[in-house]
A tleap script that builds the chain and sets N, CA, C and O, in Angstrom:
source leaprc.protein.ff14SB
mol = sequence {
  NMET LYS LYS THR LEU PHE THR LEU PHE SER
  LEU LEU CYS LEU CYS ARG ILE ARG ARG LYS
  PRO ALA ALA LEU ILE SER ILE LEU ILE LEU
  TRP PHE TYR ILE THR LEU ILE GLY PHE ARG
  TYR SER ALA MET ARG ALA GLY ILE MET ALA
  THR MET TYR PHE LEU SER ILE LEU LEU ASN
  ARG GLU ASN ASP THR LEU ASN ALA LEU GLY
  LEU ALA ALA LEU LEU LEU CYS LEU PRO ASN
  PRO TYR ALA ALA CYS CSER
}
set mol.1.N position { 23.141 104.154 37.560 }
set mol.1.CA position { 22.828 103.734 38.853 }
set mol.1.C position { 21.743 104.151 38.953 }
set mol.1.O position { 20.962 103.801 39.838 }
set mol.2.N position { 21.415 105.246 37.769 }
set mol.2.CA position { 19.745 105.970 38.032 }
set mol.2.C position { 19.113 105.002 37.331 }
set mol.2.O position { 18.028 104.799 37.875 }
set mol.3.N position { 19.224 104.498 36.647 }
set mol.3.CA position { 17.902 103.652 35.854 }
set mol.3.C position { 17.578 102.741 36.755 }
set mol.3.O position { 16.366 102.608 36.923 }
set mol.4.N position { 18.740 101.624 37.811 }
set mol.4.CA position { 18.787 100.345 38.112 }
set mol.4.C position { 17.791 101.272 39.587 }
set mol.4.O position { 16.774 100.686 39.957 }
set mol.5.N position { 18.073 102.341 40.157 }
set mol.5.CA position { 17.002 103.076 41.010 }
set mol.5.C position { 15.623 103.201 41.066 }
set mol.5.O position { 14.733 102.952 41.880 }
set mol.6.N position { 15.752 103.817 39.571 }
set mol.6.CA position { 14.180 103.737 39.406 }
set mol.6.C position { 13.184 102.276 39.106 }
set mol.6.O position { 12.046 101.949 39.443 }
set mol.7.N position { 14.343 101.585 38.244 }
set mol.7.CA position { 13.321 100.630 38.100 }
set mol.7.C position { 13.035 99.594 39.267 }
set mol.7.O position { 12.040 98.873 39.343 }
set mol.8.N position { 14.044 99.649 40.121 }
set mol.8.CA position { 13.837 99.404 41.795 }
set mol.8.C position { 12.579 99.772 42.085 }
set mol.8.O position { 11.682 98.943 42.239 }
set mol.9.N position { 12.383 101.228 42.196 }
set mol.9.CA position { 10.988 102.062 42.280 }
set mol.9.C position { 9.912 101.425 41.946 }
set mol.9.O position { 8.908 101.007 42.522 }
set mol.10.N position { 10.450 101.440 40.597 }
set mol.10.CA position { 8.794 100.791 39.651 }
set mol.10.C position { 8.185 99.597 40.031 }
set mol.10.O position { 6.969 99.409 40.067 }
set mol.11.N position { 9.284 98.583 40.386 }
set mol.11.CA position { 9.307 97.446 40.909 }
set mol.11.C position { 8.307 97.005 42.342 }
set mol.11.O position { 7.529 96.070 42.534 }
set mol.12.N position { 8.744 98.138 43.180 }
set mol.12.CA position { 8.500 98.042 44.489 }
set mol.12.C position { 7.187 98.711 44.552 }
set mol.12.O position { 6.379 98.542 45.465 }
set mol.13.N position { 6.988 99.632 43.329 }
set mol.13.CA position { 5.080 99.715 43.139 }
set mol.13.C position { 4.569 98.823 42.839 }
set mol.13.O position { 3.585 98.373 43.425 }
set mol.14.N position { 5.101 98.328 41.846 }
set mol.14.CA position { 4.513 97.200 41.272 }
set mol.14.C position { 3.796 96.203 41.936 }
set mol.14.O position { 2.781 95.588 41.611 }
set mol.15.N position { 4.874 96.133 43.431 }
set mol.15.CA position { 4.323 94.620 44.358 }
set mol.15.C position { 3.625 95.208 45.183 }
set mol.15.O position { 3.755 94.858 46.356 }
set mol.16.N position { 2.632 96.320 44.845 }
set mol.16.CA position { 1.627 96.692 45.645 }
set mol.16.C position { 2.277 97.165 47.081 }
set mol.16.O position { 1.956 96.914 48.243 }
set mol.17.N position { 3.337 97.963 46.498 }
set mol.17.CA position { 3.937 98.450 47.856 }
set mol.17.C position { 3.828 99.977 47.501 }
set mol.17.O position { 4.361 100.357 46.459 }
set mol.18.N position { 3.240 100.776 48.217 }
set mol.18.CA position { 2.680 102.688 48.194 }
set mol.18.C position { 3.677 103.065 48.160 }
set mol.18.O position { 4.584 102.553 48.816 }
set mol.19.N position { 3.877 104.326 47.199 }
set mol.19.CA position { 4.322 104.988 46.695 }
set mol.19.C position { 5.838 105.890 47.715 }
set mol.19.O position { 7.014 106.092 47.410 }
set mol.20.N position { 4.938 106.250 49.081 }
set mol.20.CA position { 5.936 106.783 50.131 }
set mol.20.C position { 6.735 105.297 50.916 }
set mol.20.O position { 7.823 105.412 51.480 }
set mol.21.N position { 6.293 104.493 50.864 }
set mol.21.CA position { 7.211 102.939 51.414 }
set mol.21.C position { 8.299 102.998 50.621 }
set mol.21.O position { 9.444 103.139 51.051 }
set mol.22.N position { 7.927 102.871 49.197 }
set mol.22.CA position { 8.857 102.387 47.763 }
set mol.22.C position { 9.914 104.068 48.172 }
set mol.22.O position { 11.082 104.192 48.540 }
set mol.23.N position { 9.445 104.517 48.048 }
set mol.23.CA position { 10.364 106.040 48.096 }
set mol.23.C position { 11.312 105.769 48.844 }
set mol.23.O position { 12.444 105.476 48.459 }
set mol.24.N position { 10.838 105.860 50.288 }
set mol.24.CA position { 11.853 105.547 51.424 }
set mol.24.C position { 12.708 104.240 51.464 }
set mol.24.O position { 13.826 104.299 51.975 }
set mol.25.N position { 12.059 102.599 50.749 }
set mol.25.CA position { 12.909 101.953 50.898 }
set mol.25.C position { 13.945 101.972 49.398 }
set mol.25.O position { 14.562 100.984 49.001 }
set mol.26.N position { 13.950 103.427 48.672 }
set mol.26.CA position { 14.630 103.244 47.292 }
set mol.26.C position { 15.992 104.012 48.081 }
set mol.26.O position { 17.145 103.581 48.083 }
set mol.27.N position { 15.481 105.294 48.754 }
set mol.27.CA position { 16.502 106.305 49.473 }
set mol.27.C position { 17.525 105.272 50.346 }
set mol.27.O position { 18.719 105.201 50.055 }
set mol.28.N position { 16.863 104.389 51.571 }
set mol.28.CA position { 18.055 103.403 51.708 }
set mol.28.C position { 18.674 102.459 51.454 }
set mol.28.O position { 19.600 101.940 52.078 }
set mol.29.N position { 18.221 102.193 50.566 }
set mol.29.CA position { 19.189 101.369 49.124 }
set mol.29.C position { 20.064 102.015 48.867 }
set mol.29.O position { 21.173 101.837 49.369 }
set mol.30.N position { 19.704 103.267 47.713 }
set mol.30.CA position { 20.342 104.189 47.672 }
set mol.30.C position { 21.891 104.513 48.230 }
set mol.30.O position { 22.985 104.439 47.671 }
set mol.31.N position { 21.524 104.869 49.463 }
set mol.31.CA position { 22.713 105.065 50.086 }
set mol.31.C position { 23.350 104.273 50.860 }
set mol.31.O position { 24.405 104.621 51.390 }
set mol.32.N position { 22.798 103.069 51.048 }
set mol.32.CA position { 23.258 101.845 50.932 }
set mol.32.C position { 24.410 101.583 50.130 }
set mol.32.O position { 25.553 101.371 50.534 }
set mol.33.N position { 23.998 101.620 48.965 }
set mol.33.CA position { 24.889 101.605 47.604 }
set mol.33.C position { 26.020 102.363 47.855 }
set mol.33.O position { 27.122 101.853 48.060 }
set mol.34.N position { 25.755 103.851 47.849 }
set mol.34.CA position { 27.205 104.817 48.012 }
set mol.34.C position { 28.097 104.757 49.422 }
set mol.34.O position { 29.193 105.261 49.670 }
set mol.35.N position { 27.120 103.869 50.334 }
set mol.35.CA position { 28.318 103.901 51.422 }
set mol.35.C position { 29.089 102.681 50.890 }
set mol.35.O position { 30.297 102.722 51.126 }
set mol.36.N position { 28.474 101.201 49.970 }
set mol.36.CA position { 29.121 100.093 49.775 }
set mol.36.C position { 30.913 100.546 49.297 }
set mol.36.O position { 32.014 100.190 49.716 }
set mol.37.N position { 30.327 101.718 47.970 }
set mol.37.CA position { 31.299 102.011 46.276 }
set mol.37.C position { 32.491 102.811 47.226 }
set mol.37.O position { 33.693 102.837 46.961 }
set mol.38.N position { 31.930 103.350 48.216 }
set mol.38.CA position { 32.893 104.050 49.124 }
set mol.38.C position { 32.769 105.810 49.122 }
set mol.38.O position { 33.813 106.347 49.493 }
set mol.39.N position { 31.984 106.473 48.869 }
set mol.39.CA position { 30.954 108.212 48.542 }
set mol.39.C position { 32.352 108.865 47.827 }
set mol.39.O position { 33.162 109.738 48.139 }
set mol.40.N position { 32.175 107.991 46.760 }
set mol.40.CA position { 32.535 108.866 45.170 }
set mol.40.C position { 31.886 109.951 44.700 }
set mol.40.O position { 30.690 109.746 44.496 }
set mol.41.N position { 32.392 111.361 44.389 }
set mol.41.CA position { 31.666 112.473 44.102 }
set mol.41.C position { 30.439 111.895 43.429 }
set mol.41.O position { 29.332 111.809 43.961 }
set mol.42.N position { 30.815 111.427 41.955 }
set mol.42.CA position { 29.756 111.350 41.501 }
set mol.42.C position { 28.868 110.332 41.858 }
set mol.42.O position { 27.887 110.276 41.117 }
set mol.43.N position { 28.905 109.462 42.812 }
set mol.43.CA position { 27.960 108.611 43.191 }
set mol.43.C position { 27.159 109.745 44.572 }
set mol.43.O position { 26.056 109.774 45.118 }
set mol.44.N position { 27.989 110.269 44.644 }
set mol.44.CA position { 27.046 111.141 46.171 }
set mol.44.C position { 26.297 112.381 45.345 }
set mol.44.O position { 25.565 113.124 45.999 }
set mol.45.N position { 26.441 112.577 44.149 }
set mol.45.CA position { 25.686 113.948 43.446 }
set mol.45.C position { 24.642 112.989 43.169 }
set mol.45.O position { 23.509 113.236 43.581 }
set mol.46.N position { 24.935 111.636 42.349 }
set mol.46.CA position { 23.375 111.665 41.802 }
set mol.46.C position { 22.765 110.785 43.396 }
set mol.46.O position { 21.573 110.582 43.630 }
set mol.47.N position { 23.387 110.566 43.890 }
set mol.47.CA position { 22.544 110.069 45.005 }
set mol.47.C position { 21.786 110.980 45.847 }
set mol.47.O position { 20.924 110.673 46.669 }
set mol.48.N position { 22.297 112.375 45.482 }
set mol.48.CA position { 21.543 113.905 46.896 }
set mol.48.C position { 20.637 113.717 45.696 }
set mol.48.O position { 19.578 113.219 46.081 }
set mol.49.N position { 20.650 113.950 44.240 }
set mol.49.CA position { 19.671 114.232 43.570 }
set mol.49.C position { 18.772 113.613 43.457 }
set mol.49.O position { 17.678 114.176 43.453 }
set mol.50.N position { 18.881 111.851 43.285 }
set mol.50.CA position { 17.746 111.111 43.345 }
set mol.50.C position { 17.050 111.062 44.944 }
set mol.50.O position { 15.847 110.861 45.112 }
set mol.51.N position { 18.038 111.285 46.087 }
set mol.51.CA position { 17.139 111.427 47.255 }
set mol.51.C position { 16.372 112.463 46.784 }
set mol.51.O position { 15.353 112.040 46.238 }
set mol.52.N position { 16.509 114.100 46.787 }
set mol.52.CA position { 15.377 115.111 46.490 }
set mol.52.C position { 14.184 114.702 45.694 }
set mol.52.O position { 13.003 115.048 45.716 }
set mol.53.N position { 15.119 113.552 44.728 }
set mol.53.CA position { 13.388 113.430 43.549 }
set mol.53.C position { 12.523 112.576 45.158 }
set mol.53.O position { 11.473 113.066 45.574 }
set mol.54.N position { 13.127 111.376 45.842 }
set mol.54.CA position { 12.014 110.559 46.038 }
set mol.54.C position { 11.873 111.731 47.915 }
set mol.54.O position { 10.854 111.535 48.578 }
set mol.55.N position { 12.580 112.424 48.285 }
set mol.55.CA position { 11.635 113.222 49.076 }
set mol.55.C position { 10.730 113.738 48.705 }
set mol.55.O position { 9.755 113.815 49.453 }
set mol.56.N position { 10.696 114.216 47.594 }
set mol.56.CA position { 9.340 115.473 46.927 }
set mol.56.C position { 8.290 114.092 46.384 }
set mol.56.O position { 7.427 114.514 45.615 }
set mol.57.N position { 8.220 112.961 46.562 }
set mol.57.CA position { 7.522 111.872 46.613 }
set mol.57.C position { 6.705 111.574 47.850 }
set mol.57.O position { 5.495 111.369 47.953 }
set mol.58.N position { 7.528 111.596 48.638 }
set mol.58.CA position { 7.354 111.518 50.158 }
set mol.58.C position { 6.614 113.238 50.943 }
set mol.58.O position { 5.759 113.401 51.813 }
set mol.59.N position { 7.258 114.022 50.307 }
set mol.59.CA position { 6.733 115.497 51.228 }
set mol.59.C position { 5.422 115.753 49.710 }
set mol.59.O position { 5.121 116.917 49.446 }
set mol.60.N position { 5.027 115.042 49.192 }
set mol.60.CA position { 4.285 115.987 48.189 }
set mol.60.C position { 4.625 117.040 47.385 }
set mol.60.O position { 3.721 117.803 47.046 }
set mol.61.N position { 5.682 117.228 47.031 }
set mol.61.CA position { 6.064 118.339 46.469 }
set mol.61.C position { 6.663 118.096 44.933 }
set mol.61.O position { 7.142 117.026 44.558 }
set mol.62.N position { 6.564 119.077 44.269 }
set mol.62.CA position { 7.077 118.772 42.789 }
set mol.62.C position { 8.939 118.794 42.187 }
set mol.62.O position { 9.432 119.922 42.213 }
set mol.63.N position { 9.530 118.077 41.876 }
set mol.63.CA position { 10.641 117.948 41.962 }
set mol.63.C position { 11.040 119.158 41.262 }
set mol.63.O position { 10.272 119.549 40.383 }
set mol.64.N position { 12.284 119.940 41.527 }
set mol.64.CA position { 13.028 120.616 40.309 }
set mol.64.C position { 14.303 119.506 40.088 }
set mol.64.O position { 14.483 118.404 40.605 }
set mol.65.N position { 14.767 119.946 39.520 }
set mol.65.CA position { 16.094 119.596 38.734 }
set mol.65.C position { 17.263 120.168 39.327 }
set mol.65.O position { 18.014 119.761 40.214 }
set mol.66.N position { 17.241 121.290 38.577 }
set mol.66.CA position { 18.383 122.762 38.952 }
set mol.66.C position { 17.975 123.047 40.323 }
set mol.66.O position { 18.484 124.142 40.563 }
set mol.67.N position { 17.476 122.744 41.122 }
set mol.67.CA position { 17.615 122.746 42.524 }
set mol.67.C position { 18.086 121.608 43.425 }
set mol.67.O position { 18.434 121.753 44.597 }
set mol.68.N position { 18.061 120.549 42.801 }
set mol.68.CA position { 18.412 119.340 43.016 }
set mol.68.C position { 20.136 119.526 43.010 }
set mol.68.O position { 20.936 119.427 43.940 }
set mol.69.N position { 20.289 119.753 41.948 }
set mol.69.CA position { 22.006 119.587 41.321 }
set mol.69.C position { 22.367 121.080 42.304 }
set mol.69.O position { 23.375 120.963 43.000 }
set mol.70.N position { 21.851 122.026 42.372 }
set mol.70.CA position { 22.678 123.009 43.089 }
set mol.70.C position { 22.853 122.611 44.893 }
set mol.70.O position { 23.863 122.776 45.578 }
set mol.71.N position { 21.419 122.014 45.356 }
set mol.71.CA position { 21.962 121.142 46.364 }
set mol.71.C position { 23.064 120.081 46.437 }
set mol.71.O position { 23.840 119.963 47.384 }
set mol.72.N position { 23.051 119.411 45.465 }
set mol.72.CA position { 24.068 118.722 45.238 }
set mol.72.C position { 25.736 119.083 45.422 }
set mol.72.O position { 26.545 118.511 46.153 }
set mol.73.N position { 25.959 120.262 44.474 }
set mol.73.CA position { 26.825 121.073 44.483 }
set mol.73.C position { 27.427 121.655 45.611 }
set mol.73.O position { 28.609 121.897 45.856 }
set mol.74.N position { 25.956 121.910 46.528 }
set mol.74.CA position { 26.570 123.018 47.951 }
set mol.74.C position { 27.264 121.815 48.847 }
set mol.74.O position { 28.334 121.744 49.451 }
set mol.75.N position { 26.010 120.780 48.629 }
set mol.75.CA position { 27.271 119.963 49.749 }
set mol.75.C position { 28.028 119.366 50.013 }
set mol.75.O position { 28.558 119.265 51.119 }
set mol.76.N position { 28.335 118.655 48.755 }
set mol.76.CA position { 29.721 118.554 48.453 }
set mol.76.C position { 30.971 119.343 48.620 }
set mol.76.O position { 32.124 118.942 48.779 }
set mol.77.N position { 30.434 120.710 48.542 }
set mol.77.CA position { 31.721 121.723 48.454 }
set mol.77.C position { 31.239 122.159 49.859 }
set mol.77.O position { 31.309 123.388 49.868 }
set mol.78.N position { 30.791 121.717 51.027 }
set mol.78.CA position { 31.229 122.029 52.242 }
set mol.78.C position { 32.469 121.624 52.704 }
set mol.78.O position { 33.368 122.360 53.112 }
set mol.79.N position { 32.474 120.303 52.612 }
set mol.79.CA position { 33.496 119.769 53.153 }
set mol.79.C position { 34.664 119.914 52.490 }
set mol.79.O position { 35.752 119.907 53.066 }
set mol.80.N position { 34.550 120.022 51.512 }
set mol.80.CA position { 35.982 120.159 50.263 }
set mol.80.C position { 35.529 121.375 49.049 }
set mol.80.O position { 34.664 121.201 48.191 }
set mol.81.N position { 36.103 122.244 49.177 }
set mol.81.CA position { 35.470 123.589 48.513 }
set mol.81.C position { 36.072 122.610 46.830 }
set mol.81.O position { 35.702 122.757 45.665 }
set mol.82.N position { 37.008 121.747 47.391 }
set mol.82.CA position { 37.548 121.847 44.957 }
set mol.82.C position { 36.838 120.251 44.340 }
set mol.82.O position { 37.333 119.676 43.371 }
set mol.83.N position { 35.631 119.715 45.098 }
set mol.83.CA position { 34.840 118.759 44.956 }
set mol.83.C position { 34.460 119.151 43.602 }
set mol.83.O position { 34.508 118.289 42.725 }
set mol.84.N position { 34.048 120.471 43.284 }
set mol.84.CA position { 33.635 120.769 42.250 }
set mol.84.C position { 33.819 120.203 41.410 }
set mol.84.O position { 33.027 119.503 40.779 }
set mol.85.N position { 35.152 120.434 41.193 }
set mol.85.CA position { 36.087 119.728 39.955 }
set mol.85.C position { 36.339 118.511 40.293 }
set mol.85.O position { 37.404 118.086 39.845 }
set mol.86.N position { 35.899 117.992 40.755 }
set mol.86.CA position { 35.889 116.288 40.500 }
set mol.86.C position { 35.258 115.662 39.646 }
set mol.86.O position { 35.352 114.436 39.585 }
savepdb mol mol.pdb
quit
């Protein structure tokens, strides 16, 4: 999923769509796909981390992988504390 998403982002940029709208389109397609496959924990973790990456593009910030992973773990464990084991 990760390679496909970043390939989509790259293709959008090659089609002369600016980086910020391409990032927003990628976020929307990402969450549509996660909804389509049924909100699996692994897909949601990857989706949260990819969303953090694209938000860093939208907000002109540097992306930090460990912080994105920590946020994904926190958001997944809020409704179900045992989600970290899945």
